[in-house]
C-alpha positions as a Markdown table, in Angstrom:
| # | Residue | x | y | z |
|---|---|---|---|---|
| 1 | Gln | 8.4 | -14.5 | -11.7 |
| 2 | Val | 7.3 | -11.3 | -10.0 |
| 3 | Gln | 6.4 | -11.6 | -6.3 |
| 4 | Leu | 5.1 | -9.0 | -3.9 |
| 5 | Ile | 4.8 | -10.0 | -0.3 |
| 6 | Glu | 3.0 | -7.8 | 2.2 |
| 7 | Ser | 3.5 | -7.8 | 5.9 |
| 8 | Gly | 2.7 | -5.8 | 9.0 |
| 9 | Gly | -1.0 | -6.0 | 9.2 |
| 10 | Gly | -2.9 | -6.8 | 12.4 |
| 11 | Leu | -5.4 | -5.6 | 14.9 |
| 12 | Val | -5.1 | -2.1 | 16.3 |
| 13 | Gln | -7.3 | 0.2 | 18.3 |
| 14 | Ala | -8.6 | 3.4 | 16.7 |
| 15 | Gly | -6.0 | 6.1 | 16.9 |
| 16 | Gly | -3.2 | 3.7 | 16.8 |
| 17 | Ser | -0.6 | 3.1 | 14.1 |
| 18 | Leu | 0.7 | 0.3 | 11.9 |
| 19 | Arg | 3.5 | 0.1 | 9.3 |
| 20 | Leu | 2.9 | -2.2 | 6.3 |
| 21 | Ala | 5.8 | -3.4 | 4.2 |
| 22 | Cys | 5.8 | -5.0 | 0.7 |
| 23 | Ala | 8.9 | -6.8 | -0.4 |
| 24 | Ala | 9.3 | -7.2 | -4.2 |
| 25 | Ser | 11.3 | -9.7 | -6.3 |
| 26 | Gly | 11.4 | -10.7 | -9.9 |
| 27 | Leu | 11.3 | -7.2 | -11.3 |
| 28 | Thr | 13.6 | -4.2 | -11.6 |
| 29 | Phe | 12.2 | -2.5 | -8.6 |
| 30 | Asn | 13.7 | 0.9 | -9.1 |
| 31 | Met | 11.9 | 1.2 | -12.5 |
| 32 | Tyr | 8.4 | 0.7 | -11.1 |
| 33 | Gly | 6.0 | 2.9 | -9.3 |
| 34 | Met | 4.4 | 1.2 | -6.3 |
| 35 | Gly | 0.9 | 1.5 | -5.1 |
| 36 | Trp | -1.2 | 0.5 | -2.1 |
| 37 | Phe | -4.8 | -0.4 | -2.4 |
| 38 | Arg | -7.4 | -1.7 | 0.1 |
| 39 | Gln | -10.5 | -3.7 | -0.1 |
| 40 | Ala | -13.1 | -3.8 | 2.7 |
| 41 | Pro | -15.6 | -6.7 | 2.9 |
| 42 | Gly | -18.3 | -6.4 | 0.2 |
| 43 | Lys | -16.6 | -3.4 | -1.4 |
| 44 | Glu | -14.4 | -2.8 | -4.4 |
| 45 | Arg | -10.7 | -2.5 | -4.2 |
| 46 | Val | -9.8 | 1.2 | -3.9 |
| 47 | Phe | -6.6 | 3.3 | -4.3 |
| 48 | Val | -4.8 | 4.4 | -1.1 |
| 49 | Ala | -1.4 | 5.7 | -2.1 |
| 50 | Arg | 1.2 | 5.7 | -4.8 |
| 51 | Ile | 4.9 | 6.5 | -5.0 |
| 52 | Ser | 7.1 | 7.0 | -8.1 |
| 53 | Ser | 10.1 | 4.9 | -8.8 |
| 54 | Ser | 12.5 | 7.5 | -7.5 |
| 55 | Ser | 10.3 | 8.6 | -4.6 |
| 56 | Ser | 10.0 | 12.1 | -6.2 |
| 57 | Asn | 6.2 | 11.9 | -6.5 |
| 58 | Arg | 3.7 | 10.7 | -4.0 |
| 59 | Tyr | 0.0 | 10.7 | -4.2 |
| 60 | Tyr | -2.7 | 9.8 | -1.7 |
| 61 | Ala | -6.4 | 9.2 | -1.6 |
| 62 | Asp | -8.3 | 12.1 | 0.2 |
| 63 | Ser | -9.4 | 9.7 | 2.9 |
| 64 | Val | -5.9 | 9.0 | 4.1 |
| 65 | Thr | -4.1 | 12.3 | 3.3 |
| 66 | Gly | -2.3 | 13.6 | 6.4 |
| 67 | Arg | -2.5 | 10.2 | 8.2 |
| 68 | Phe | -0.7 | 7.7 | 5.9 |
| 69 | Thr | 2.7 | 8.0 | 4.4 |
| 70 | Ile | 4.1 | 5.9 | 1.6 |
| 71 | Ser | 7.8 | 5.4 | 1.2 |
| 72 | Arg | 10.3 | 3.0 | -0.4 |
| 73 | Asp | 13.8 | 1.7 | -0.1 |
| 74 | Asn | 15.1 | 0.7 | -3.5 |
| 75 | Ala | 18.2 | -0.9 | -2.0 |
| 76 | Lys | 15.8 | -3.3 | -0.2 |
| 77 | Asn | 13.2 | -3.6 | -2.9 |
| 78 | Thr | 10.6 | -2.7 | -0.4 |
| 79 | Val | 7.8 | -0.2 | -0.2 |
| 80 | Tyr | 6.1 | 0.9 | 3.1 |
| 81 | Leu | 2.9 | 2.4 | 4.2 |
| 82 | Gln | 3.0 | 4.1 | 7.6 |
| 83 | Met | -0.6 | 4.4 | 8.9 |
| 84 | Asn | -1.2 | 6.8 | 11.8 |
| 85 | Asn | -4.4 | 7.8 | 13.6 |
| 86 | Leu | -6.2 | 4.8 | 12.3 |
| 87 | Lys | -9.9 | 4.8 | 12.1 |
| 88 | Phe | -12.5 | 2.0 | 12.1 |
| 89 | Glu | -13.2 | 2.7 | 8.4 |
| 90 | Asp | -9.6 | 1.9 | 7.6 |
| 91 | Thr | -10.3 | -1.8 | 8.2 |
| 92 | Ala | -9.6 | -3.7 | 5.0 |
| 93 | Val | -7.2 | -6.0 | 3.3 |
| 94 | Tyr | -4.3 | -4.0 | 2.1 |
| 95 | Tyr | -2.6 | -4.8 | -1.2 |
| 96 | Cys | 0.6 | -3.5 | -2.7 |
| 97 | Ala | 0.9 | -3.4 | -6.5 |
| 98 | Ala | 3.5 | -2.4 | -9.1 |
| 99 | Ala | 3.1 | -0.6 | -12.4 |
| 100 | Asp | 5.6 | 1.1 | -14.8 |
| 101 | His | 3.4 | 4.2 | -15.2 |
| 102 | Phe | 1.5 | 6.5 | -12.9 |
| 103 | Ser | -2.1 | 5.4 | -12.1 |
| 104 | Thr | -4.6 | 5.3 | -9.3 |
| 105 | Ser | -6.6 | 2.7 | -11.1 |
| 106 | Ala | -6.3 | -0.9 | -9.9 |
| 107 | Ala | -6.8 | -2.1 | -13.5 |
| 108 | Ser | -3.5 | -0.5 | -14.5 |
| 109 | Tyr | -1.4 | -2.5 | -12.1 |
| 110 | Pro | -0.2 | -5.9 | -13.5 |
| 111 | Tyr | 1.5 | -7.1 | -10.4 |
| 112 | Trp | -0.1 | -7.7 | -7.0 |
| 113 | Gly | 0.6 | -9.0 | -3.6 |
| 114 | Gln | -1.6 | -11.4 | -1.7 |
| 115 | Gly | -2.8 | -8.8 | 0.8 |
| 116 | Thr | -2.5 | -8.2 | 4.5 |
| 117 | Gln | -5.4 | -7.7 | 6.9 |
| 118 | Val | -5.7 | -4.5 | 8.9 |
| 119 | Thr | -8.4 | -4.4 | 11.5 |
| 120 | Val | -9.1 | -1.3 | 13.5 |
| 121 | Ser | -11.3 | -1.7 | 16.6 |
| 122 | Ser | -13.5 | 1.2 | 17.6 |
């Protein structure tokens, strides 16, 4: 059974930083690309960042480019999202997801975590 468990969310002031982590089990982690998505209240889930299985390829949404960094540690089966210079509009539930091919579409990811809340106060 595949499990993705996010952690690291919380309340932070605008301009602050948070680091999210997603621990994976039940899949061959180093064969999967990992993505981060977010969903604000009343809005659809949207792509944030994605990293290939070997970390050789990373891709970001325009809204977070230059502020967020995705990374992974295959020895720990964990993917991270470092979020700097947070803005009020970054407030959302953040989800990690796994897929065996490159995609920025949520529909392409078969495995999902339960999400972690990030709240940025202005």
